N, C-alpha and C positions, 0 to 999 in steps of 0.2 A: 225608174229603177226600183225594183221591188225590195223593200227593206225587211229586216228580220222582225218577227212577231214576238221577240223576247220581252218587249216592253208593253205588250198588249195585256188586257185584262183576261188572261186565260191561264189555267194551271194544268198541271199533269194530274190526272185522276189516279185512283188506286189501281184501276185496271192496267194503266200504263206502267206503274211500278211493278206489278206482278208479271206482266207479260213482256215488258221491255218495249223499246221503240225500234221500228224498222229503220234501216239506213235511209237517209234522205227525207224522213218524215219531220225532222226538226224544223223545216221551213215550209210554209204554206204559200201557195201562189193562187192568184185569182182565177187562173184558167182551169183548175181542177175542181169543178163544182160537184162532180159525182162523189168525190172523197171528202168533201167538206161537211163537217157535222154541224148541226144547229147549235146555237148558243144555249138553247134550253137543255140539250143533252149533256153539254159540258157542265152546266150548272148543277145537274142532278148528281154529279160525282163529287161535289164540293160540300162539305159540312161546315156551316158557319163561316164561309169564306169572307175575309175582310175585303172591303172595297178599296184595295190599294194595289198598285202594280207589283208584279214579281217576275222572276225569271223563269223561262221554260227550259227544262233539261233537254239538251241536244242529243245526249247519248243514253243508251240503256244502262241500268244499274246492274252491277254484278251481283252474284248470289251472296257474297260476303257482305256487300253493302246492304242488301235487303235484310239479311239476318241481323246486322247491327242496328238498322233502323227499327226493326220490329222489337228488338230487346229494349232499346231506349224508349220507344213509344209506349211499350207495355210495362215498363218498370214503374212500380209505385212511387209516389212522390216522396214518401218518407225514406226511401232507400237511397236517394241522391243526396250527397253532402251539400253543405252551404256553398262550398267553393265551386261546385259544378251544378248550377241550377238547371232544372229540366227545360227542355225545348217545348214550346206550345205545340199541341197536336195539330192545330189548325194552320200552322205556318207552312207555306209552300216550300217544297224541297227542291233544291238545286244541286248540281254536282259538287259545288264548293261546300254547301251545307252538309251534304251527305258525308264528305270527307271529314269535316269537323266533328260530326256526330260519331263517326267511327273512332276517331282519336280519343274523344272524351269517354267513349265506352271502354277503350283499352286502359285509360288512366283510372277510371272508377274500379275496374276489376283489380288493378294492381294495388290501389290504396286500401280497398276493403278486405283484400286477402291477407291474412296473418299467417306467418310461418309457424308451423306446428312441429316441435321437436319430438320425434318419435323415439321410443325406447326400444332398442332391439331385444329380441328374445334370445337369451343365451343358449336355449335348447335347440333352436332352429339353426343357428349359425355358430361356427366355432370362433369366428373373428368378431369380437364384440367391441364396438366403439363406445367411447365415453360420452355420456349425455350431459348437456348443460343442466345441472341440478337446479340451479336457481330458476331458470326458465321453466323447467318441468314443474317445480313447486307452484309457480305463479299461474301456469296455464291449466293445471290439473286440479280437480277437486278431490281426487282420490289419494289415499295415503301413499307416501314414497316407498317403492319396493326396497327390500333389504339390501340388494346388491348396489342400489344407488346410494343408500346411506353409507354402506361400506366404502364405496368409491370416494364419497365426500370426506369421510374420516381419514382415508389414506392421503388424499390431497392436502388436507389441513396439516397432517403430520409431516409430510414432505416439506411444505412451506415453512413450518416451524423449525425443522432441522436446517433448512437453508439459511434462515435468519440467524440461528445460533452459530453456524459456520461462518457467516459473514461477520458476526461480532468477534469471533475468535481471530479471524484474519485481521480485522481492524485493530484488535488489541496487540497482536504479534507483529504488526508491520514495523519496518525499520524506519526510525525517525531521522529526519535530516538535521543533524546536529550543527551544521554550518549555516543554516538559514538565517540565524540571528547575527551573523558576522559578515554578511555579504557587503554591507556598507562600511565595514572596517578595513581599511587598506593594510593595517598591520597584521590582520589575521590571515591574509592571502588565501581566502577560501577557494579561489579558483585553482590553486596549485596544491592545496594541503593534502589531497588524496595522492597525488603524484609524489609528494615529499615523503609521506609515510610508506608508500610502496617502495621507494628507494631505500628507506631505512631498513625495511624488512629484507631487502635483497642483500644489503651489505653488512647486516648485523653479525653475520658469521665471521667476518674479518676482525671484529672486535672481541670475539670469544677466544678463550685459551683452552688447551687440553685439560680436562677435569682431573688429570693425574700428573700434572707437570711437576709437582713437588717431589716426584720420584727422581728427578734430575738434580735436585738440590741435595748436597751432602751435609751441609751444616745447619740447615733450617728445616722446619716441618710445618704442617698445616696449623698446628696449635699456635706457633709463633706468629704466623700470619694473622690468625684471629685476634691475638693480643694487640698486634700493631694496628689493625683496622679499628678495633674497639677504642683504642687510645686516640686515633685520628678523628673519630666521630666526636669525641669530647673536645678536641682542639678546634675542629670545625665549628662546634657550637659556641665555644668561647670567643672565637674571632667573628662570629655572626656572619659567616660567609653564605653565599648562595647555595641552593640545594644542588644545582648542576655541578658545582665544584667538588662536592663530596663523591658523587658517582664517577666523575672523570678521574679523580684521584685513585680510587680503588681499581679502576680499569687500567690505569698506567702502571700501577704496582704489579698487578697480575701479568700483564703483557711483558713487563721487563723481567720479572722473576722466571717467566716461562722460557726465556732464551739466555738469561745471564746468571751464572752462578754467583751467589752472594754469601759472604761470611755473616755469622750470627751478629757480630758487633756492628756490622754495617747496615743491618736490616732497618733500624730506625732512621738512619740517614736516607735510605731509599724512600721511606715513607714521607719524610719532611720534604725531600726534593720533589717527589711526585705532587705533593700539595702545592708547592711553589709553582710548578709548571701549570697545574690546573687553575690556579689563581690568575696567572698571566693570560690564560686562554679565556676564562669566563668572567672574572671580576673587573669592575671598574677601578676600584681602589685595592691595590695588591699589597699584602703585608711585606714588610721589608725583611731582608735575610736575617738581620739581627733579632727580630722578633721570633723568627722560627728557631734560631739558635737558643734563645732564652727559654722558649717553651720546651725544648728538648734538654733542658738542664745543662746547657753549655757542653754537651757531650761532643760536639763537632765544631770545627772552625768555619769561618766564612769561605776559606779556600776549598775546604772539603765539600761544602755544599755546592759551590760553583762547578767544581770538577765533576761531581756526581750528576749535576744538571746536564753538562755537556755529554757525558756518557749515556745518560738515559735518552736524551733527545736524538742522539745519533743512532742508538740501538733501535729506537722506535721509528726511525727514518722520518722524523718530524710529523708523523701522522697522529694528530690529536683530534681530528674531526671524525669521531666514531659515535654511533648511536648507543647511548647508555640506557638503562632501565628508566631513567627519569623522563626522557623524551616520549617514551611509550606510555608512561604513567599519565602524563598530561592529556594525551589523546584519549586514552581509555577511560579516564575519569570523566571526561566530557561526554563520552558515549554512554556511560553509566548514569549520567545526570546526577552526579554526587553533590552532597552538601559538604560543609566544612568538616563536620565530624567524620564522615566517611573518608574524606580525603586524608585527614590526619591519621586515622587508623590504618589506611592503606599504606601510607609512607612508613608507619611504624612496622608493619609487616615486612616490607621490602628491605628496610634497614637492618632488621634482624637477619635477613638472608645475606647481607653483605659480609657479615662476620663469619658465616659458615662456609667452609671450604667445599663441602659436598654439593652446594647449590651452583657451582660453576658448570655443572652439566646441563643446565637449562639456559636457553638463549634469553637475552634481555627482554624481548617482547613477551615471552611466556612468563617470566618472573613478574612483570608488571601486571599482566592479566590475572595471574593467580593471586597476587597480593590484593587486588580489588575484589576478586571473587571471595577470598577468605574473609576480608573485612566485612563484606555484605552479609555473609553467613553469621559472623560473630555479632553483628549489630541487630539483625532482624530475626535470627534464630531459625532460618530455613534457607535451603538452597535456592538461589535465584541468579540467573544469568540471561539477560534479555537478548532478544534477536538483534537489537542494535549493537550491544556489546560484542556479541559473537561475530557480527558482520565486520565491525571495525577492527577487532583484535585478530580475527582469523582463527580463534580457538573455541572449541565447544567445551561443555562442562566436563565431559569424559577426559579430554586432553589436559584439563587443569587439575584433576583430582590428585594425582601423585604429588605434584608440587604444592598444592594447597594443604594436603595432609602433613607434609613436612613443616610447613609454616605453622600449623597448629601445634606441633610438638615444640617448636622454638618458642612459640607464645606461652606455652605452659611453663617453661623453665626460664623465661626471660628475666625474672626478678631474682633468680637464685644463681649460685655459682660465682665465678670470678669475672665473667664478661657481662657486666650489667650497665655498660655505658648507654646503650640504646634505651633500656628501660628507664633509667634515671632521666634521660633527655625528654622522653615522652610522658613523664610523670609530672611535668611542670604545667603551669597555666598557659604558658606561651604555646604549647602544643596540645592544649585542650584536654589534658589528663587522659590521652588516648590509651596509655599503658594500663589503665584501670579497667578497661573493658575486658570481660572474661573471654577466654578462648572458646572456639566452637568445638567442644569435645565430642559432640555426637557425630562429627565428620570422620572420627577415627573408629567408629563402631564397625566391626567386621574387617578391620585392616590391620595387618601385622607387618 
């Protein structure tokens, strides 16, 4: 059986690479003596051929393979990288080796070719694309054209503006004021937003008509102011909770809005409202005798109890109403207030309790305006953060009218006959909050 001559000491000469091999010539048989070439002729086609066996190409080389081989063989040694060493010229070529050489040639061309960023000519084309300026500077030894410098400066300016905008957004972002209370079960941080949303919905039920005194024939708004100013002093003497004072005023106004009262019974209404508020809010409730004594024994125990029944039935036992105090606590937390701002804010809103004209504002607006006015008085400029606006639901423009009225009350707080609030907040217990000057500049241009 005739075997293949691929392992014999013969090679394919240069003429075979150029002209290709005819079909069936890859195998040589002993019977074809006229076509057999002498070993000496084959040896003449070999240059420094090593004395080792190699494979004989069975098929002809394509034109692309021949071009690739010629490029690789003719490439100077210094043009080939260390990673791709050159193939010795005297190595015999097989089909497998030719494929490897073609692949290496492709990789060498890909690695040595560097992308060059071209700069379009704005005169030739109307659509100009932005050029990588950094790459242009690195690849070119020529000075950067003016339009490239202008493009770079515009990009830097845009980046700077974006950074400034991002800083403003970060500064004006709404703060999560309940994050510190998530582990405190008493703070009910999971439900606090729903609770205050409910307060905002039902606060209108706790409000009274701002002109209800027109239905009273024997009393007026001045008498109401005197009564509440006196009750603020009584509340301070008994050292009651803050919630008790605001509920007391609310019960008085709601009762007077629907029930005509004689002038001599007005103080009895105030004392009874204080008693009801204490029973609702306080742990230790003052006894009826103490309230009679504080009113200079103007009423008997029986009169107090009868007025209590009349008031609670008139109000239909509805004592669970949102007062300015509940909103004050939430809005002060949103304003990230300290003790001084807190005391000044309560001073502002207690000045409003005495004033009849402030009944036209809902409790939430009064609370927000009191904190806003206190911030202006303390810091000397208008400030109302996005967090405060988010949690209160009021912008600065919505607070201005109420805030300006508070400034006028602050200006005359220490003068006149109704000075109970000013005296209360002039003590060390309340941080001498009344000694802070009013924000007079808020009244500029307002009449």
